[in-house]
C-alpha positions in Angstrom: 108.6 80.3 84.3 108.8 80.5 88.1 112.0 81.9 89.6 112.5 81.0 93.3 114.8 83.9 94.3 114.4 86.6 91.6 117.0 89.4 91.2 115.0 92.6 91.6 115.8 96.1 90.4 113.8 98.8 92.1 113.0 102.2 90.5 111.7 105.1 92.4 112.4 108.6 93.8 110.2 110.0 96.7 109.4 108.9 100.3 106.6 106.6 99.1 109.1 104.6 97.1 111.4 104.4 100.1 108.7 102.8 102.2 108.0 100.2 99.5 111.7 99.5 98.9 112.2 99.0 102.7 109.3 96.5 102.7 111.0 94.5 99.9 114.4 94.6 101.7 112.7 93.6 105.0 111.1 90.6 103.3 114.6 89.3 102.3 114.1 89.7 98.6 117.3 90.0 96.5 117.5 93.7 95.5 120.2 93.6 92.8 120.1 97.4 92.3 118.3 100.7 92.6 117.5 103.3 89.9 116.6 106.8 91.0 116.6 110.4 89.7 119.8 112.4 89.4 120.6 114.8 92.3 118.8 118.1 91.8 119.4 121.6 93.1 117.0 122.6 96.0 116.6 125.2 98.7 117.8 128.8 98.8 121.4 127.8 98.1 120.4 125.6 95.2 122.7 122.9 96.5 122.4 119.4 94.9 120.1 117.2 96.9 119.8 113.4 96.7 116.4 111.8 96.4 115.0 109.9 99.4 115.5 106.6 97.5 119.2 107.5 96.8 119.8 108.2 100.5 118.1 104.9 101.4 120.2 102.9 98.8 123.4 104.4 100.1 122.5 103.6 103.7 121.9 100.0 102.8 124.8 99.6 100.4 122.6 98.9 97.4 124.1 99.2 93.9 122.8 102.6 92.5 122.2 104.0 89.1 121.1 107.7 88.4 120.6 108.1 84.7 119.9 111.4 83.1 118.4 109.7 80.1 116.8 106.2 80.3 117.8 105.4 76.7 121.5 106.1 77.3 123.6 103.2 76.1 125.9 103.3 79.2 122.8 103.1 81.5 121.3 100.2 79.5 124.5 98.3 79.7 124.8 98.9 83.5 121.2 97.8 83.9 121.8 94.6 81.9 124.8 93.9 84.2 122.5 93.9 87.2 120.7 91.0 85.4 117.2 91.7 86.8 114.6 88.9 86.7 112.0 91.5 87.8 111.7 95.3 88.0 109.5 97.1 90.5 108.6 100.8 89.8 107.1 103.2 92.3 106.8 106.9 91.5 109.4 107.1 88.8 109.5 108.3 85.1 108.0 106.7 82.0 110.2 103.9 81.0 111.3 103.1 77.4 110.7 99.6 76.1 114.4 98.8 76.2 114.1 99.1 80.0 110.7 97.6 80.9 111.1 94.7 78.5 114.4 93.6 80.0 113.5 91.2 82.9 112.0 87.7 82.2 109.2 88.3 84.8 108.5 91.8 83.5 108.4 95.2 85.0 105.4 96.3 87.2 104.4 99.6 88.7 102.4 100.5 91.8 99.7 103.1 91.2 97.8 104.9 93.9 94.3 104.3 92.5 92.0 101.6 91.4 93.0 101.5 87.8 91.7 102.1 85.2 90.2 105.0 87.2 92.5 108.0 88.0 95.3 107.3 85.6 97.9 110.1 85.9 100.4 111.7 88.1 98.3 112.8 91.1 95.7 110.2 92.0 95.8 110.7 95.7 95.0 114.4 95.3 92.4 114.0 92.6 90.5 111.3 94.4 90.0 113.6 97.4 89.3 116.7 95.3 86.5 114.8 93.7 85.0 113.6 97.0 85.5 109.9 96.5 84.7 107.5 99.4 86.7 104.6 98.1 90.1 104.5 96.4 92.9 101.9 96.4 96.2 100.7 94.9 97.0 98.7 91.8 100.0 96.8 90.5 100.2 96.5 86.7 102.7 95.5 84.1 104.3 98.4 82.3 103.8 98.7 78.6 104.0 101.4 75.9 101.4 103.8 77.4 101.2 105.4 80.8 99.1 103.6 83.4 97.4 101.3 80.8 99.2 98.0 81.3 97.6 94.7 82.3 96.5 94.6 86.0 98.1 92.2 88.4 96.5 93.0 91.8 94.2 95.7 93.2 93.1 96.5 96.8 90.6 99.0 98.0 91.3 101.7 100.6 88.3 103.4 102.3 88.5 107.2 102.4 87.7 108.6 105.9 85.6 111.7 106.6 87.9 114.7 106.3 90.7 112.7 104.9 93.7 114.7 103.6 96.2 113.9 101.0 98.7 113.5 103.8 96.7 110.9 105.7 95.7 109.1 102.5 99.4 109.0 101.5 100.1 107.1 104.7 97.4 104.5 103.9 98.8 104.1 100.4 102.2 103.4 101.9 100.9 100.6 104.1 98.5 99.0 101.6 100.9 99.6 98.7 103.8 97.8 100.5 101.5 94.8 101.1 100.3 94.5 97.5 103.8 95.0 96.1 105.1 92.0 98.2 102.1 89.9 97.1 102.8 90.8 93.4 106.4 89.9 93.7 105.5 86.5 95.2 102.8 85.8 92.6 105.1 86.7 89.7 108.0 84.7 91.1 105.7 81.6 91.5 104.0 82.1 88.1 100.6 82.1 89.9 99.1 85.2 88.6 97.3 86.0 85.3 97.4 89.7 84.2 94.0 91.2 83.4 93.4 93.8 80.6 92.2 97.1 82.0 89.7 97.2 79.1 87.7 94.5 80.8 87.2 96.7 83.9 85.8 99.7 82.0 82.1 100.0 82.2 80.6 100.9 78.8 79.5 104.4 78.6 81.1 105.4 81.9 83.7 108.2 81.8 87.0 107.4 83.6 88.3 110.0 86.0 91.7 111.3 85.3 94.5 112.4 87.7 96.7 114.9 85.9 99.6 116.7 87.6 98.7 119.5 90.0 99.6 123.0 89.0 99.4 126.2 90.9 96.2 127.3 89.2 94.5 124.1 90.5 95.1 125.2 94.1 93.1 128.4 94.0 89.9 128.1 96.0 86.8 129.2 94.1 84.3 130.4 96.7 81.5 130.3 94.1 81.6 126.5 94.3 79.5 124.7 96.9 81.1 124.5 100.3 81.6 120.8 100.2 83.5 121.1 96.9 85.7 123.8 98.4 86.5 121.6 101.4 87.3 118.6 99.2 89.8 120.8 97.3 91.4 122.0 100.6 91.8 118.5 101.9 92.9 117.0 98.6 95.8 119.5 98.5 96.8 119.3 102.2 99.5 119.5 103.4 101.2 120.1 100.0 101.0 121.9 97.7 98.2 123.6 99.7 95.0 125.2 98.6 94.9 129.0 98.8 92.8 132.1 98.3 93.5 135.9 98.3 91.9 138.2 100.9 91.2 141.7 99.4 91.6 144.5 101.8 91.2 148.2 101.1 94.4 150.1 100.4 96.5 146.9 100.9 98.0 144.3 98.7 95.9 141.1 98.5 97.0 138.7 101.2 97.4 135.0 100.2 95.9 132.6 102.8 96.8 128.9 102.6 94.1 126.6 104.1 94.9 123.0 105.2 91.9 121.9 107.1 88.2 123.0 107.0 84.6 122.0 107.5 81.5 122.6 105.4 78.6 124.3 107.2 75.5 124.4 105.0 73.1 127.1 105.9 71.3 130.0 104.2 72.9 133.5 104.5 73.0 136.9 102.8 76.8 137.2 102.2 78.5 137.3 98.8 80.6 134.2 98.0 84.2 134.7 99.3 83.2 137.0 102.2 85.4 136.5 105.3 83.6 136.3 108.6 85.5 136.2 111.9 85.2 137.1 115.5 89.0 137.6 115.5 89.1 135.3 118.5 88.3 131.7 117.5 86.2 131.5 114.4 87.1 132.1 110.7 84.7 131.3 107.9 84.3 132.0 104.2 80.9 132.3 102.5 79.9 130.0 99.7 76.6 130.0 97.8 75.2 127.2 100.0 76.8 128.0 103.4 80.3 128.5 104.9 83.7 126.9 104.9 84.9 127.0 108.5 88.7 127.2 108.5 90.5 125.0 111.1 94.1 125.3 110.0 95.8 127.9 107.9 98.9 129.9 107.1 99.3 133.6 106.3 102.5 135.3 104.9 105.3 135.5 107.4 103.7 133.0 109.8 103.9 129.3 110.3 101.0 126.9 109.8 98.6 127.3 112.7 95.2 126.3 114.1 92.7 129.1 113.6 92.3 130.0 117.3 96.1 130.0 117.7 96.6 132.5 114.8 93.8 134.7 116.1 95.4 135.1 119.5 98.1 137.2 117.8 96.6 138.4 114.5 93.5 140.4 113.6 91.8 140.4 110.1 90.9 144.0 109.4 88.0 144.8 107.1 86.4 141.4 107.8 82.7 140.9 108.7 82.2 140.5 112.4 80.9 137.2 113.7 79.7 136.4 117.2 82.0 134.1 119.3 
């Protein structure tokens, strides 16, 4: 049944969610309340820190809930008092049925991939790590399983050459805001028919997954082709950052974080992982099919820098010489 001016409860935590919430507010929708994560200790002093969504909600005087447990009876009562007609979820926790089944128009989630592909917590990273040329965003109705509900709307996003997780995140914010507003409008009007994800799965084709990124996922394997190494670097840039260890004689291994690189395919005689540098402008690591040219990096005790900037004040000892 159409609802002209639905009461919306928004659920989210990080900066991406703030951008979407701001678009909803800017479109004059009735945001009846906001649900976000409890404050968490952060930084060296371990002081409690509010989520970006909480800070935005307080700045805009929006009713705010921060439940520790989503099945808590007090929280469920408070949510019912907000009387949502529709709930919008962006980068939040898995919801119990008592929460997602509450509004008459349902609860929908924004996912940063073209579902059913790349279900999981890190679609932006995994898309780039796998070298995809097209990705997108999807809105879908939440049900009992993670990222499997019926699809409402989808929109493609082209992946640029040398795209990083940071730049793709910005594209997702823009396209995601647009598709969320379109979804709210369509659900309010009753003009949309949800589509089962099963109908979009090609028989015999394996779906890509997007599991959470762990530290071990960020270690660069120089035995991989150079293109695969560069995809890993850009898929993890700027955070959490891909890294490798430089072994030097009589020294502790030095961790190097790499944020931007290029693949240079060419035959050579070097062992995979060999560092080549002129200690002036150029820094490359050997892979079986060529080299990864490092453009931006960070070493212990230094800030993130362009390669030529770092080499103006730092020399890599024990490296293989390379002509300028």
